[in-house]
C-alpha positions, 0 to 999 in steps of 0.5 A: 582527581589527578590520581583517578586519571594519571595520563592526563595529569602527566599533560601528554598531548592529544593527537591533532588528526584522527585517521579514519579507517578506509581513508587513503594516506596523503601520498595516495591522495596526491597520486589519485588527484594527479590521475584525475587531472586531464592530460594536456592536448597532443600537438597536431602532426603536420603532414609535409605538403605533397610535391607537385607531380612532374610533367608527364611529358618530361621524365628526368632520371637522376642518373641520366642528367648532368650539369656542365658550366654555362656556355659549354657546347654539348653535342648529343647527336651522331657519334664521332664515327658517323661524323668522321665517315660523313667528313671522309665521304664529303671530302672524297666527293669534293676531290673526285669531282673537282680534280676529275673535271680539272684533270680532263678539262683541256681535252673534254671541253668542260668549260675550262676554268669556269667548269672547274670552279663550278665543279668544286662549288656544286660538289661541296653544295651536294656534300653539305646537303647530303651529310652536312646534318651529320658532321657539319659539312666541313670537308676541309681542314681549314673550315674545321679550324675556323669553326673550332676557333669560332666556337662552332666545333669542339677542339677535340674533334679537330684532329679526327676531322682532319684525318678523315678529310685527308683519307677521303681526299687521298682516296679520291685522288688515288682513284683518279690517278690509277684511271689515267690512260697511259698514252694520254700524257704523250698525246698531250705533248708533255714531252719525252718524260710525260707520265701519269705523275706529270699529267696529274701535276696539272691539278696540283697547287703551286707558285712561282714557276709552277703557278698556272699563269706562269706555265701558260705564259712559259715563265714570262709571268710568275707569282712570288711566294709572298703573293701566293701566300697572301692570296690563299690567306685572303680567299680562305678567310673570306670562304670560312667567314661566309660559312660561319655566317651562313650556317649561324643558327640565328640566321635560320638560312636554309640557303646556306649550302648554296651560298657556300657552293657559290662562294667556293666557285667564285673564290676559286676563279680568283685564285686559279691563275695564282696558285691553282686555287687551294683553299683546302689543305686536304685537296692540296695534299691529295693532288701533291701525293700523286704529282711530281716532286715539286708539288710536295716541296711546295705543299707547306704553303697550302697548309699554312696559308689556308689555316691562317686565313681560317683562323682569322675568319674564326677570330673575326666571327667570334669577336663581332658575332653576338654570343647566343644564349644557348648554342646547339651545335648541328641543331640536334640537342632537343633535350637541354635547357639553360639557366643563368648559371648552368646548362642542364642536360637531361633525357626526355 
């Protein structure tokens, strides 16, 4: 029997699996199964939340906004040229009216010392009302210095303001000087050397033998340099202090120009017998230029004393006045807001 079936006799094994025609190979079956498996669900796409629309009334452009340290005074009002013009005009008016009345008070019957004081006071009152909203209405280098020390005026504006005030004051004094009648000094019995300069010297500031009381008493009464210095320091400090207090934005005092004008008038009444009442280096410089040489030689005191008095007033104001959360100089900055850290300025 083994001979009839030799392959089986050899014991060769039979295959365990039988491949049927038309059946896919194992690899193909695996691929098909993977294809039939459903794909995992796609993760949902989260759209970013829409930003709230900006207030239609406020348009902020990145190029038009800037950030400055908190507490910085930012002025976006009148240009520097406009402010200097206002200061020159105001000082011109003050000197023209004040010195004009003083120059002819003895011959025009305008009330003497009281008329001079009221003339200066009313002139500064009118000037502040007219152009104070443009420049702050200083018309006086001492006031500008006090305002800068008190944090009310930018330091970069101090020297330009001084220059404008000097120009306005000197121009007014020049007009008064050139209009003096040539015969008037002689008619007033000012001696053989009477001249327009000697006549103009009557409105200049001076001390010792050139103080008004010394001239009136023919040298029997004199005020020394120290007394003149002290009086000018005190009256200027009071004047600048009144200005800083009356114009503080927290006071909301619409009568500030009247307070300033009245203060100047009464303080001039105090200082006239001693020094002819300066309180204003621009006023003193304007009159000294067109007076006899002694006026220029004593002019230094009428710069030093008013500036010292103004500095004291500014320091006292800054020390005792509560610091505001935001300072809007001249009340012209409508487009700014403050935070605890920064002052953000934008255009609206």
